[in-house]
N, C-alpha and C positions, 0 to 999 in steps of 0.2 A: 566494544563489548560484543561477545558472541551471542548468537540467538538463544542458546540454553541459559547463559548468564542473565540475559534480559528477561527470560521467562520466570526466573526465580527472584529477580531483583525486587519485585513489588512486595515480596514477603517482608522486606526490610523497612518498608514505610511504617512508621510508628502508628499504632492504633489511634492515639490521641490526635494525630495530625489529620486523619481522614475526614471527620465532620467539618473541620475548618476548610479543607480543600473543596468539599462539596459545596459549602456555602459561598466560597469565593467564586467557584465556577457559576453557580446559579446567579450570583450578583452580577457577574460580568455579562452573562447572557441576557439578564433582565434589563441591561442598559440599552438593548436593541429593541426597537419597536416591532420589527419583523426580521426574520432571519431565514436564509436558505443555506442549508448545510450540504456541502459536497460530500456525499455519503457513499463510501466504498463498501461498507460493512465490516471494516476492520475495527480494532479496539478503540482507536482514537475517534474516528468519525461516528462510531456507534454510541460512544459516551456523549459526544457533543450533540448528536441528533436527539438522543433520549432526553438530555437535560433541557434542550431547546423546546422540546414537546412539553415537558413538565412545566416549564416557566412561561412559555409564550402560547401554548395551546394551538389554536387554529392559525396563529400568526407565524407558525414555524413549518417549514417544509424541508424534507430530505430529498435530494436529487442525486441519482446515480448516473454517471456517465458510462455509456455502453459503446464499446468498440472491440476490435479483435484483440486488443491488449488486455482486456478484462477476462479472466478465466470464467467459463460458464458456471463453474461451481461457486465462484465468488458472487456472481450476479444472482444466482439462486439464493445464496445465503443472505445477501442484502435484502432481497424481497421477503424472505421468511422472517428476518429480524424485524423489519418494518411492520409487517403484518401482525406479528405476535406482540409487538409493543404499541400498536395503535398509532404508528407514525403516519402522517400525511407524506406520501412517497410517490415520486414519479421518476421515470427514466428518460434521459435524453441521449440521442446519438451524437457522437463527436467524430470529427473528420480528420484527426491527426494523420492517419495513414494516407490521406490524399495530399499531404503537404510534403513537398520534396525536402524541406529543411528538417522535418521530423524523421523521414525515412533515412536520411543521410546518417543519422545516429552519431553526431559528434557529442562533445561534452555538454552541450546545451539542449539535448533532446528533451529533457523535462521542462525546459522553458517553453518549447514549442507545444508540448503536450498540454501544459497548463493554459497556454494561450487558446488552444482549441477548446479546452474545457470551459473557459470563461466565455468564449464566443457562443457556446451552446447554453450555458447556465444564466448568463447576464440578462437575456430577454425575459426569462422566467422570473428572475428576481425583480427586474424593473416593473413587470406587470403587477407584482405584489407590493411594490414600494419597499423592497427588502434589501439588505446587504447580504453578500455571500460570505460564508464562513468556512474555513478549512480546519481540519483536525490536526493541525501542526502542533507538536508538543516541544517543550524546551530542548530535549535531546536532539531533535531534528535540526536545530539551528547550528549545530556544530558539524554537520555533514555537508557534502556537496549536493545542494538541492536548488538548482537554478529555477525550478518551478516557483519557489517562494518569491523570486524577483518578479515573475509574471503576476503573481497574486497581489503583490504590493502595488504594481503598476495599475491594477484594476480596482484598487481600494478595498480589497478583501480584508476580513478581520480574522484574528487568530485567538479565539477565546481561551483555549487551553494554555497558550503561552501567557496571555494577559493574567490568567488566574494562577500562574506559577506551577503548572503541572508538568512534571517529567513523565517519561514513559512508565516508570515505576508507579508514579502517582496515578496515572490514567488507569493502570491495571488495578491498583488498590481501591480507587474510588468506584470503578466498575464492579468490582466484587462486592463492595458495600451496598451498591444499588441492585445487586442481584443479576447483573448482566452476564450472560454466558460468554460474551466476548472478552471477559476479564483475562482469560488465559489463552485467547486465540493467538496463534503465531502470526507474526507480521507476514503480509502477503502483497508485496509490491507488484506493480503491473508486469506483464510478461515481457515487455520491451526491456526492462531492467536486467533481464537475463542475457541479453545479447551484447557481446563485446563491442566497445566503442569503435566506430569505423566500419563495422560490418552492417550493411543496410538492413533496416527493419522491413519485413514483408509479412503479409498475412500467412504465407506458407510456413515461414520460420516460426512465427508465433504459434501456429497450430502444432508444429513439430514439438516445440517446448511444452506446450500444454498437454499433448498426448503422453510425452515421457513422464512428466510430473504426475499426471493422473495414474499412470501405470505404477509408479513408485508408491503413491498413496495406497493403491489397492494392495500392493505387496507388503504394506505395514509400515512404510516410512512416511508417517503423516506430516513430519516436519522435514522439508527438503527443498533444495533448489537444483534445477538443471540449468547450468550456465552454458550458453552456446558460443563456441569459438570457431575460428576458421570458416566463417560463413555457413555455420551449421553442420560442419563435418565432425566436430569434436564436442562431446558433452562432458562438462566438468560437474560432477555430482557433489553437492554439499549436503551433509547431514550433520546433526549435532555430534560432537566428539564421542559421546557415549554410544552412538549408533554405528560408528565406523567399523567396529569388529563384525557386527551383524551384516553390514553391507558387504564387506570383503568376503565373509563366509559364503555369501550368496552371489558371488561375482559373476558366475556364468549365467544365472537367471537374470540378474540385473542388466548385464550386457545385452542379453537377448531382448529385454523389454525396451531398452534405449535404442537399439538398432532398429527394432520394429517401428519406432517412431520416426526413423529417417536419418539418424546419426550414423556415422561410420565407425567412430571410436568412442568408447565409454571410459572415462577416467574418474577417480575418486580424489577429492581434495582432502589431503591429510590434515589440513589446518581446521577442518570442520566448517560448519555453516556460520557465515558471518554476513549480516545485512550490509548491502552496499559494497560487496567485495569487488565488483567491477570497477569501482572508483580508483583502484590501484593502477588501472591502465590510463588514467587521465593524463599523467605526465607524458605519455607516449602518443596522445591524441594529436593528430596533425591539425585538425580544426577544432578550436575550443572557444567559440565566440557566438553570440547571438546575431542573427541577420537583421 
């Protein structure tokens, strides 16, 4: 499913289904005595953190993992959402960039990332006597997401999955609850923009963030800048309906991307597609957890 298709899919969730989905999620969350939600500020974790707050009150906590792979704008958005909805919210720093197995960027990068996340969040949860919950939805189960294995290894819970919520259902329920994140585009970590096999570094993450920020300011609010050839080539993804506008402004866009440190700027004619780097997995030399 492309990003633009995902953004409209939640319109197809039948209205009569939504109250049942809300109750199922509340029931699932209510089975936990205390819950710590790994909160990125995206649609999935925002819904989960909100419902946990509604059901568990002071026994719920939202925790945002902060590192160079989290865009500054997403960190600020998570803070603002938590503040506006009265969520108990803290930030923890994660050290994935200090881990050689993560920087190597093989097909299991997300496993090492989630391991770093749990190393930082688990002490917080333990102090509360809480379990850690991730905002994984049913659609995530069909994609290459080794981080889910790390989560299962740490006894994390997946309330959205247990309640039967797809991405479309997450958006529909979020809209029902009045959450601004209902229509928020997916925003995976910056490391997911780097081609497998090219090392992850703070410098390259900053390069990607600068290029995407520039595109946002230029009016392309939904986009990805995928880095290839160790950061020399930027493959720009926008929804198919925005491709014409992108190409019409190719000189301006090329200048913005080069200013961020890329040598070449390319447009992906297939349009924006979540997880598109996974097409490189069959070519990955190392595809195992250490």
